[in-house]
PDB file with SEQRES, HELIX, SHEET and CRYST1 records, atoms N, CA, C and O in Angstrom:
SEQRES   1 A   66  MET LEU GLU PRO SER ILE ALA GLN CYS LEU GLN VAL GLY          
SEQRES   2 A   66  GLU GLU VAL ILE ARG THR ALA LEU GLU GLN LEU ALA LEU          
SEQRES   3 A   66  ARG ALA HIS GLU ARG GLN GLY GLY VAL SER ALA ASP ASP          
SEQRES   4 A   66  THR GLU PRO ALA ASP ILE PRO GLU GLY ASP VAL LEU VAL          
SEQRES   5 A   66  ALA PHE LYS PRO LEU MET GLY SER LEU SER PRO LYS SER          
SEQRES   6 A   66  CYS                                                          
HELIX    1 AA1 ILE A    6  LEU A   10  1                                   5    
HELIX    2 AA2 GLU A   14  GLN A   32  1                                  19    
HELIX    3 AA3 GLU A   47  MET A   58  1                                  12    
CRYST1    1.000    1.000    1.000  90.00  90.00  90.00 P 1           1          
ATOM      1  N   MET A   1     -10.573 -10.493  19.980  1.00  0.00           N  
ATOM      2  CA  MET A   1     -10.662 -11.045  18.650  1.00  0.00           C  
ATOM      3  C   MET A   1      -9.555 -10.437  17.796  1.00  0.00           C  
ATOM      4  O   MET A   1      -9.341  -9.225  17.828  1.00  0.00           O  
ATOM      5  N   LEU A   2      -8.864 -11.254  17.048  1.00  0.00           N  
ATOM      6  CA  LEU A   2      -7.784 -10.784  16.191  1.00  0.00           C  
ATOM      7  C   LEU A   2      -8.313 -10.463  14.801  1.00  0.00           C  
ATOM      8  O   LEU A   2      -9.124 -11.202  14.242  1.00  0.00           O  
ATOM      9  N   GLU A   3      -7.850  -9.370  14.263  1.00  0.00           N  
ATOM     10  CA  GLU A   3      -8.187  -8.986  12.891  1.00  0.00           C  
ATOM     11  C   GLU A   3      -7.264  -9.733  11.935  1.00  0.00           C  
ATOM     12  O   GLU A   3      -6.086  -9.920  12.241  1.00  0.00           O  
ATOM     13  N   PRO A   4      -7.774 -10.161  10.788  1.00  0.00           N  
ATOM     14  CA  PRO A   4      -6.883 -10.823   9.825  1.00  0.00           C  
ATOM     15  C   PRO A   4      -5.902  -9.822   9.230  1.00  0.00           C  
ATOM     16  O   PRO A   4      -6.209  -8.636   9.111  1.00  0.00           O  
ATOM     17  N   SER A   5      -4.731 -10.304   8.862  1.00  0.00           N  
ATOM     18  CA  SER A   5      -3.756  -9.429   8.217  1.00  0.00           C  
ATOM     19  C   SER A   5      -4.221  -9.114   6.796  1.00  0.00           C  
ATOM     20  O   SER A   5      -5.120  -9.768   6.268  1.00  0.00           O  
ATOM     21  N   ILE A   6      -3.611  -8.125   6.198  1.00  0.00           N  
ATOM     22  CA  ILE A   6      -3.940  -7.783   4.812  1.00  0.00           C  
ATOM     23  C   ILE A   6      -3.674  -8.987   3.914  1.00  0.00           C  
ATOM     24  O   ILE A   6      -4.473  -9.294   3.029  1.00  0.00           O  
ATOM     25  N   ALA A   7      -2.553  -9.668   4.140  1.00  0.00           N  
ATOM     26  CA  ALA A   7      -2.198 -10.836   3.331  1.00  0.00           C  
ATOM     27  C   ALA A   7      -3.250 -11.931   3.473  1.00  0.00           C  
ATOM     28  O   ALA A   7      -3.625 -12.556   2.481  1.00  0.00           O  
ATOM     29  N   GLN A   8      -3.729 -12.170   4.685  1.00  0.00           N  
ATOM     30  CA  GLN A   8      -4.765 -13.180   4.896  1.00  0.00           C  
ATOM     31  C   GLN A   8      -6.075 -12.765   4.239  1.00  0.00           C  
ATOM     32  O   GLN A   8      -6.736 -13.577   3.591  1.00  0.00           O  
ATOM     33  N   CYS A   9      -6.440 -11.526   4.405  1.00  0.00           N  
ATOM     34  CA  CYS A   9      -7.696 -11.025   3.855  1.00  0.00           C  
ATOM     35  C   CYS A   9      -7.709 -11.119   2.329  1.00  0.00           C  
ATOM     36  O   CYS A   9      -8.708 -11.523   1.732  1.00  0.00           O  
ATOM     37  N   LEU A  10      -6.602 -10.747   1.712  1.00  0.00           N  
ATOM     38  CA  LEU A  10      -6.514 -10.782   0.249  1.00  0.00           C  
ATOM     39  C   LEU A  10      -6.126 -12.161  -0.279  1.00  0.00           C  
ATOM     40  O   LEU A  10      -6.124 -12.397  -1.487  1.00  0.00           O  
ATOM     41  N   GLN A  11      -5.799 -13.068   0.641  1.00  0.00           N  
ATOM     42  CA  GLN A  11      -5.390 -14.431   0.296  1.00  0.00           C  
ATOM     43  C   GLN A  11      -4.183 -14.436  -0.647  1.00  0.00           C  
ATOM     44  O   GLN A  11      -4.158 -15.123  -1.668  1.00  0.00           O  
ATOM     45  N   VAL A  12      -3.191 -13.641  -0.258  1.00  0.00           N  
ATOM     46  CA  VAL A  12      -1.920 -13.588  -0.985  1.00  0.00           C  
ATOM     47  C   VAL A  12      -0.801 -13.708   0.035  1.00  0.00           C  
ATOM     48  O   VAL A  12      -1.031 -13.550   1.234  1.00  0.00           O  
ATOM     49  N   GLY A  13       0.393 -13.985  -0.428  1.00  0.00           N  
ATOM     50  CA  GLY A  13       1.536 -14.086   0.455  1.00  0.00           C  
ATOM     51  C   GLY A  13       2.010 -12.721   0.935  1.00  0.00           C  
ATOM     52  O   GLY A  13       1.749 -11.698   0.302  1.00  0.00           O  
ATOM     53  N   GLU A  14       2.705 -12.725   2.052  1.00  0.00           N  
ATOM     54  CA  GLU A  14       3.228 -11.470   2.597  1.00  0.00           C  
ATOM     55  C   GLU A  14       4.193 -10.796   1.639  1.00  0.00           C  
ATOM     56  O   GLU A  14       4.293  -9.569   1.629  1.00  0.00           O  
ATOM     57  N   GLU A  15       4.908 -11.577   0.829  1.00  0.00           N  
ATOM     58  CA  GLU A  15       5.851 -10.977  -0.129  1.00  0.00           C  
ATOM     59  C   GLU A  15       5.108 -10.145  -1.177  1.00  0.00           C  
ATOM     60  O   GLU A  15       5.649  -9.160  -1.679  1.00  0.00           O  
ATOM     61  N   VAL A  16       3.885 -10.529  -1.507  1.00  0.00           N  
ATOM     62  CA  VAL A  16       3.081  -9.764  -2.467  1.00  0.00           C  
ATOM     63  C   VAL A  16       2.686  -8.421  -1.849  1.00  0.00           C  
ATOM     64  O   VAL A  16       2.724  -7.390  -2.521  1.00  0.00           O  
ATOM     65  N   ILE A  17       2.311  -8.435  -0.583  1.00  0.00           N  
ATOM     66  CA  ILE A  17       1.965  -7.197   0.127  1.00  0.00           C  
ATOM     67  C   ILE A  17       3.202  -6.313   0.237  1.00  0.00           C  
ATOM     68  O   ILE A  17       3.119  -5.103   0.029  1.00  0.00           O  
ATOM     69  N   ARG A  18       4.349  -6.909   0.561  1.00  0.00           N  
ATOM     70  CA  ARG A  18       5.590  -6.138   0.674  1.00  0.00           C  
ATOM     71  C   ARG A  18       5.925  -5.449  -0.652  1.00  0.00           C  
ATOM     72  O   ARG A  18       6.333  -4.288  -0.662  1.00  0.00           O  
ATOM     73  N   THR A  19       5.755  -6.161  -1.765  1.00  0.00           N  
ATOM     74  CA  THR A  19       6.033  -5.586  -3.085  1.00  0.00           C  
ATOM     75  C   THR A  19       5.114  -4.396  -3.350  1.00  0.00           C  
ATOM     76  O   THR A  19       5.570  -3.363  -3.839  1.00  0.00           O  
ATOM     77  N   ALA A  20       3.835  -4.530  -3.035  1.00  0.00           N  
ATOM     78  CA  ALA A  20       2.892  -3.422  -3.235  1.00  0.00           C  
ATOM     79  C   ALA A  20       3.281  -2.220  -2.378  1.00  0.00           C  
ATOM     80  O   ALA A  20       3.229  -1.082  -2.844  1.00  0.00           O  
ATOM     81  N   LEU A  21       3.670  -2.468  -1.131  1.00  0.00           N  
ATOM     82  CA  LEU A  21       4.082  -1.372  -0.251  1.00  0.00           C  
ATOM     83  C   LEU A  21       5.377  -0.719  -0.731  1.00  0.00           C  
ATOM     84  O   LEU A  21       5.538   0.496  -0.620  1.00  0.00           O  
ATOM     85  N   GLU A  22       6.293  -1.515  -1.259  1.00  0.00           N  
ATOM     86  CA  GLU A  22       7.531  -0.959  -1.804  1.00  0.00           C  
ATOM     87  C   GLU A  22       7.240  -0.065  -3.005  1.00  0.00           C  
ATOM     88  O   GLU A  22       7.884   0.969  -3.176  1.00  0.00           O  
ATOM     89  N   GLN A  23       6.279  -0.453  -3.832  1.00  0.00           N  
ATOM     90  CA  GLN A  23       5.888   0.378  -4.978  1.00  0.00           C  
ATOM     91  C   GLN A  23       5.322   1.714  -4.498  1.00  0.00           C  
ATOM     92  O   GLN A  23       5.628   2.765  -5.062  1.00  0.00           O  
ATOM     93  N   LEU A  24       4.498   1.665  -3.456  1.00  0.00           N  
ATOM     94  CA  LEU A  24       3.955   2.910  -2.899  1.00  0.00           C  
ATOM     95  C   LEU A  24       5.070   3.803  -2.368  1.00  0.00           C  
ATOM     96  O   LEU A  24       5.069   5.011  -2.605  1.00  0.00           O  
ATOM     97  N   ALA A  25       6.009   3.217  -1.658  1.00  0.00           N  
ATOM     98  CA  ALA A  25       7.123   3.997  -1.097  1.00  0.00           C  
ATOM     99  C   ALA A  25       7.963   4.620  -2.198  1.00  0.00           C  
ATOM    100  O   ALA A  25       8.367   5.778  -2.097  1.00  0.00           O  
ATOM    101  N   LEU A  26       8.226   3.856  -3.244  1.00  0.00           N  
ATOM    102  CA  LEU A  26       9.015   4.382  -4.361  1.00  0.00           C  
ATOM    103  C   LEU A  26       8.306   5.554  -5.020  1.00  0.00           C  
ATOM    104  O   LEU A  26       8.937   6.570  -5.312  1.00  0.00           O  
ATOM    105  N   ARG A  27       7.011   5.431  -5.257  1.00  0.00           N  
ATOM    106  CA  ARG A  27       6.245   6.540  -5.870  1.00  0.00           C  
ATOM    107  C   ARG A  27       6.282   7.778  -4.992  1.00  0.00           C  
ATOM    108  O   ARG A  27       6.455   8.893  -5.485  1.00  0.00           O  
ATOM    109  N   ALA A  28       6.116   7.580  -3.683  1.00  0.00           N  
ATOM    110  CA  ALA A  28       6.138   8.730  -2.764  1.00  0.00           C  
ATOM    111  C   ALA A  28       7.514   9.388  -2.784  1.00  0.00           C  
ATOM    112  O   ALA A  28       7.615  10.615  -2.792  1.00  0.00           O  
ATOM    113  N   HIS A  29       8.559   8.591  -2.791  1.00  0.00           N  
ATOM    114  CA  HIS A  29       9.926   9.124  -2.820  1.00  0.00           C  
ATOM    115  C   HIS A  29      10.190   9.876  -4.127  1.00  0.00           C  
ATOM    116  O   HIS A  29      10.762  10.965  -4.112  1.00  0.00           O  
ATOM    117  N   GLU A  30       9.777   9.302  -5.243  1.00  0.00           N  
ATOM    118  CA  GLU A  30       9.976   9.957  -6.540  1.00  0.00           C  
ATOM    119  C   GLU A  30       9.195  11.267  -6.628  1.00  0.00           C  
ATOM    120  O   GLU A  30       9.681  12.245  -7.195  1.00  0.00           O  
ATOM    121  N   ARG A  31       7.995  11.284  -6.071  1.00  0.00           N  
ATOM    122  CA  ARG A  31       7.163  12.490  -6.123  1.00  0.00           C  
ATOM    123  C   ARG A  31       7.792  13.619  -5.305  1.00  0.00           C  
ATOM    124  O   ARG A  31       7.706  14.790  -5.674  1.00  0.00           O  
ATOM    125  N   GLN A  32       8.421  13.250  -4.197  1.00  0.00           N  
ATOM    126  CA  GLN A  32       9.083  14.255  -3.368  1.00  0.00           C  
ATOM    127  C   GLN A  32      10.352  14.761  -4.025  1.00  0.00           C  
ATOM    128  O   GLN A  32      10.835  15.840  -3.681  1.00  0.00           O  
ATOM    129  N   GLY A  33      10.897  14.011  -4.956  1.00  0.00           N  
ATOM    130  CA  GLY A  33      12.088  14.442  -5.676  1.00  0.00           C  
ATOM    131  C   GLY A  33      13.325  14.525  -4.826  1.00  0.00           C  
ATOM    132  O   GLY A  33      14.308  15.155  -5.216  1.00  0.00           O  
ATOM    133  N   GLY A  34      13.292  13.895  -3.663  1.00  0.00           N  
ATOM    134  CA  GLY A  34      14.468  13.919  -2.801  1.00  0.00           C  
ATOM    135  C   GLY A  34      14.687  15.257  -2.134  1.00  0.00           C  
ATOM    136  O   GLY A  34      15.665  15.424  -1.406  1.00  0.00           O  
ATOM    137  N   VAL A  35      13.801  16.219  -2.361  1.00  0.00           N  
ATOM    138  CA  VAL A  35      13.945  17.547  -1.767  1.00  0.00           C  
ATOM    139  C   VAL A  35      12.871  17.717  -0.706  1.00  0.00           C  
ATOM    140  O   VAL A  35      11.683  17.814  -1.014  1.00  0.00           O  
ATOM    141  N   SER A  36      13.298  17.751   0.531  1.00  0.00           N  
ATOM    142  CA  SER A  36      12.364  17.911   1.632  1.00  0.00           C  
ATOM    143  C   SER A  36      13.025  18.746   2.716  1.00  0.00           C  
ATOM    144  O   SER A  36      14.153  18.477   3.126  1.00  0.00           O  
ATOM    145  N   ALA A  37      12.313  19.753   3.168  1.00  0.00           N  
ATOM    146  CA  ALA A  37      12.854  20.599   4.219  1.00  0.00           C  
ATOM    147  C   ALA A  37      12.907  19.853   5.549  1.00  0.00           C  
ATOM    148  O   ALA A  37      13.760  20.129   6.392  1.00  0.00           O  
ATOM    149  N   ASP A  38      11.990  18.907   5.727  1.00  0.00           N  
ATOM    150  CA  ASP A  38      11.909  18.177   6.988  1.00  0.00           C  
ATOM    151  C   ASP A  38      11.655  16.705   6.692  1.00  0.00           C  
ATOM    152  O   ASP A  38      10.522  16.321   6.404  1.00  0.00           O  
ATOM    153  N   ASP A  39      12.684  15.884   6.758  1.00  0.00           N  
ATOM    154  CA  ASP A  39      12.562  14.459   6.458  1.00  0.00           C  
ATOM    155  C   ASP A  39      11.792  13.689   7.524  1.00  0.00           C  
ATOM    156  O   ASP A  39      11.545  12.495   7.360  1.00  0.00           O  
ATOM    157  N   THR A  40      11.409  14.352   8.614  1.00  0.00           N  
ATOM    158  CA  THR A  40      10.654  13.664   9.651  1.00  0.00           C  
ATOM    159  C   THR A  40       9.158  13.667   9.365  1.00  0.00           C  
ATOM    160  O   THR A  40       8.403  12.955  10.027  1.00  0.00           O  
ATOM    161  N   GLU A  41       8.724  14.448   8.404  1.00  0.00           N  
ATOM    162  CA  GLU A  41       7.305  14.508   8.056  1.00  0.00           C  
ATOM    163  C   GLU A  41       6.917  13.267   7.253  1.00  0.00           C  
ATOM    164  O   GLU A  41       7.691  12.811   6.411  1.00  0.00           O  
ATOM    165  N   PRO A  42       5.735  12.721   7.502  1.00  0.00           N  
ATOM    166  CA  PRO A  42       5.293  11.556   6.722  1.00  0.00           C  
ATOM    167  C   PRO A  42       5.007  11.943   5.278  1.00  0.00           C  
ATOM    168  O   PRO A  42       4.641  13.082   4.986  1.00  0.00           O  
ATOM    169  N   ALA A  43       5.179  10.983   4.387  1.00  0.00           N  
ATOM    170  CA  ALA A  43       4.878  11.214   2.975  1.00  0.00           C  
ATOM    171  C   ALA A  43       3.369  11.241   2.783  1.00  0.00           C  
ATOM    172  O   ALA A  43       2.640  10.499   3.440  1.00  0.00           O  
ATOM    173  N   ASP A  44       2.914  12.082   1.895  1.00  0.00           N  
ATOM    174  CA  ASP A  44       1.503  12.137   1.541  1.00  0.00           C  
ATOM    175  C   ASP A  44       1.312  11.205   0.349  1.00  0.00           C  
ATOM    176  O   ASP A  44       1.789  11.493  -0.749  1.00  0.00           O  
ATOM    177  N   ILE A  45       0.618  10.093   0.559  1.00  0.00           N  
ATOM    178  CA  ILE A  45       0.402   9.118  -0.505  1.00  0.00           C  
ATOM    179  C   ILE A  45      -1.047   9.226  -0.964  1.00  0.00           C  
ATOM    180  O   ILE A  45      -1.960   8.895  -0.207  1.00  0.00           O  
ATOM    181  N   PRO A  46      -1.267   9.683  -2.188  1.00  0.00           N  
ATOM    182  CA  PRO A  46      -2.630   9.841  -2.690  1.00  0.00           C  
ATOM    183  C   PRO A  46      -3.373   8.502  -2.762  1.00  0.00           C  
ATOM    184  O   PRO A  46      -2.776   7.451  -2.997  1.00  0.00           O  
ATOM    185  N   GLU A  47      -4.662   8.571  -2.557  1.00  0.00           N  
ATOM    186  CA  GLU A  47      -5.511   7.378  -2.605  1.00  0.00           C  
ATOM    187  C   GLU A  47      -5.345   6.633  -3.925  1.00  0.00           C  
ATOM    188  O   GLU A  47      -5.352   5.402  -3.948  1.00  0.00           O  
ATOM    189  N   GLY A  48      -5.198   7.368  -5.019  1.00  0.00           N  
ATOM    190  CA  GLY A  48      -5.035   6.746  -6.330  1.00  0.00           C  
ATOM    191  C   GLY A  48      -3.819   5.842  -6.389  1.00  0.00           C  
ATOM    192  O   GLY A  48      -3.869   4.782  -7.014  1.00  0.00           O  
ATOM    193  N   ASP A  49      -2.716   6.244  -5.743  1.00  0.00           N  
ATOM    194  CA  ASP A  49      -1.517   5.410  -5.715  1.00  0.00           C  
ATOM    195  C   ASP A  49      -1.758   4.121  -4.930  1.00  0.00           C  
ATOM    196  O   ASP A  49      -1.276   3.054  -5.311  1.00  0.00           O  
ATOM    197  N   VAL A  50      -2.507   4.229  -3.831  1.00  0.00           N  
ATOM    198  CA  VAL A  50      -2.833   3.039  -3.039  1.00  0.00           C  
ATOM    199  C   VAL A  50      -3.682   2.082  -3.872  1.00  0.00           C  
ATOM    200  O   VAL A  50      -3.449   0.873  -3.872  1.00  0.00           O  
ATOM    201  N   LEU A  51      -4.659   2.628  -4.576  1.00  0.00           N  
ATOM    202  CA  LEU A  51      -5.517   1.793  -5.416  1.00  0.00           C  
ATOM    203  C   LEU A  51      -4.736   1.128  -6.535  1.00  0.00           C  
ATOM    204  O   LEU A  51      -4.962  -0.044  -6.835  1.00  0.00           O  
ATOM    205  N   VAL A  52      -3.819   1.861  -7.159  1.00  0.00           N  
ATOM    206  CA  VAL A  52      -2.998   1.285  -8.232  1.00  0.00           C  
ATOM    207  C   VAL A  52      -2.172   0.115  -7.690  1.00  0.00           C  
ATOM    208  O   VAL A  52      -2.021  -0.901  -8.367  1.00  0.00           O  
ATOM    209  N   ALA A  53      -1.643   0.253  -6.485  1.00  0.00           N  
ATOM    210  CA  ALA A  53      -0.795  -0.785  -5.908  1.00  0.00           C  
ATOM    211  C   ALA A  53      -1.587  -2.012  -5.457  1.00  0.00           C  
ATOM    212  O   ALA A  53      -1.112  -3.139  -5.602  1.00  0.00           O  
ATOM    213  N   PHE A  54      -2.784  -1.806  -4.915  1.00  0.00           N  
ATOM    214  CA  PHE A  54      -3.516  -2.915  -4.314  1.00  0.00           C  
ATOM    215  C   PHE A  54      -4.687  -3.449  -5.121  1.00  0.00           C  
ATOM    216  O   PHE A  54      -5.107  -4.583  -4.890  1.00  0.00           O  
ATOM    217  N   LYS A  55      -5.232  -2.687  -6.054  1.00  0.00           N  
ATOM    218  CA  LYS A  55      -6.391  -3.159  -6.800  1.00  0.00           C  
ATOM    219  C   LYS A  55      -6.149  -4.498  -7.507  1.00  0.00           C  
ATOM    220  O   LYS A  55      -7.035  -5.352  -7.487  1.00  0.00           O  
ATOM    221  N   PRO A  56      -4.983  -4.714  -8.130  1.00  0.00           N  
ATOM    222  CA  PRO A  56      -4.768  -6.013  -8.775  1.00  0.00           C  
ATOM    223  C   PRO A  56      -4.809  -7.187  -7.794  1.00  0.00           C  
ATOM    224  O   PRO A  56      -5.060  -8.320  -8.205  1.00  0.00           O  
ATOM    225  N   LEU A  57      -4.569  -6.937  -6.524  1.00  0.00           N  
ATOM    226  CA  LEU A  57      -4.559  -7.988  -5.516  1.00  0.00           C  
ATOM    227  C   LEU A  57      -5.944  -8.279  -4.964  1.00  0.00           C  
ATOM    228  O   LEU A  57      -6.159  -9.324  -4.350  1.00  0.00           O  
ATOM    229  N   MET A  58      -6.886  -7.366  -5.174  1.00  0.00           N  
ATOM    230  CA  MET A  58      -8.186  -7.465  -4.533  1.00  0.00           C  
ATOM    231  C   MET A  58      -9.171  -8.383  -5.243  1.00  0.00           C  
ATOM    232  O   MET A  58     -10.090  -8.903  -4.610  1.00  0.00           O  
ATOM    233  N   GLY A  59      -9.000  -8.590  -6.533  1.00  0.00           N  
ATOM    234  CA  GLY A  59      -9.923  -9.457  -7.256  1.00  0.00           C  
ATOM    235  C   GLY A  59     -11.362  -9.041  -7.012  1.00  0.00           C  
ATOM    236  O   GLY A  59     -11.733  -7.892  -7.252  1.00  0.00           O  
ATOM    237  N   SER A  60     -12.163  -9.968  -6.540  1.00  0.00           N  
ATOM    238  CA  SER A  60     -13.589  -9.687  -6.297  1.00  0.00           C  
ATOM    239  C   SER A  60     -13.882  -9.493  -4.827  1.00  0.00           C  
ATOM    240  O   SER A  60     -15.016  -9.687  -4.390  1.00  0.00           O  
ATOM    241  N   LEU A  61     -12.880  -9.114  -4.060  1.00  0.00           N  
ATOM    242  CA  LEU A  61     -13.027  -8.907  -2.621  1.00  0.00           C  
ATOM    243  C   LEU A  61     -14.001  -7.786  -2.351  1.00  0.00           C  
ATOM    244  O   LEU A  61     -13.887  -6.706  -2.931  1.00  0.00           O  
ATOM    245  N   SER A  62     -14.961  -8.032  -1.475  1.00  0.00           N  
ATOM    246  CA  SER A  62     -15.877  -6.970  -1.083  1.00  0.00           C  
ATOM    247  C   SER A  62     -15.350  -6.340   0.211  1.00  0.00           C  
ATOM    248  O   SER A  62     -14.628  -6.994   0.963  1.00  0.00           O  
ATOM    249  N   PRO A  63     -15.706  -5.075   0.475  1.00  0.00           N  
ATOM    250  CA  PRO A  63     -15.164  -4.396   1.649  1.00  0.00           C  
ATOM    251  C   PRO A  63     -15.456  -5.102   2.972  1.00  0.00           C  
ATOM    252  O   PRO A  63     -14.682  -4.957   3.918  1.00  0.00           O  
ATOM    253  N   LYS A  64     -16.530  -5.847   3.064  1.00  0.00           N  
ATOM    254  CA  LYS A  64     -16.900  -6.486   4.331  1.00  0.00           C  
ATOM    255  C   LYS A  64     -16.524  -7.961   4.381  1.00  0.00           C  
ATOM    256  O   LYS A  64     -16.944  -8.657   5.304  1.00  0.00           O  
ATOM    257  N   SER A  65     -15.760  -8.455   3.439  1.00  0.00           N  
ATOM    258  CA  SER A  65     -15.470  -9.884   3.414  1.00  0.00           C  
ATOM    259  C   SER A  65     -14.351 -10.307   4.359  1.00  0.00           C  
ATOM    260  O   SER A  65     -14.088 -11.502   4.492  1.00  0.00           O  
ATOM    261  N   CYS A  66     -13.691  -9.372   5.009  1.00  0.00           N  
ATOM    262  CA  CYS A  66     -12.622  -9.730   5.955  1.00  0.00           C  
ATOM    263  C   CYS A  66     -13.039  -9.415   7.369  1.00  0.00           C  
ATOM    264  O   CYS A  66     -12.273  -9.646   8.304  1.00  0.00           O  
TER     265      CYS A  66                                                      
END                                                                             
């Protein structure tokens, strides 16, 4: 069984998801300030940043609706 994509689940276009992800990446990059001892480490993205990026897209979506 295939899982629906985020775009399908939220009923938005992939470009909308890409924009939200780009916003998250920009925030993570700005928070790091370009100073990192090891650029191979993943960025730590706080849950609040994820919610800020995706909450406007969720509307009345319930967690089990996808």
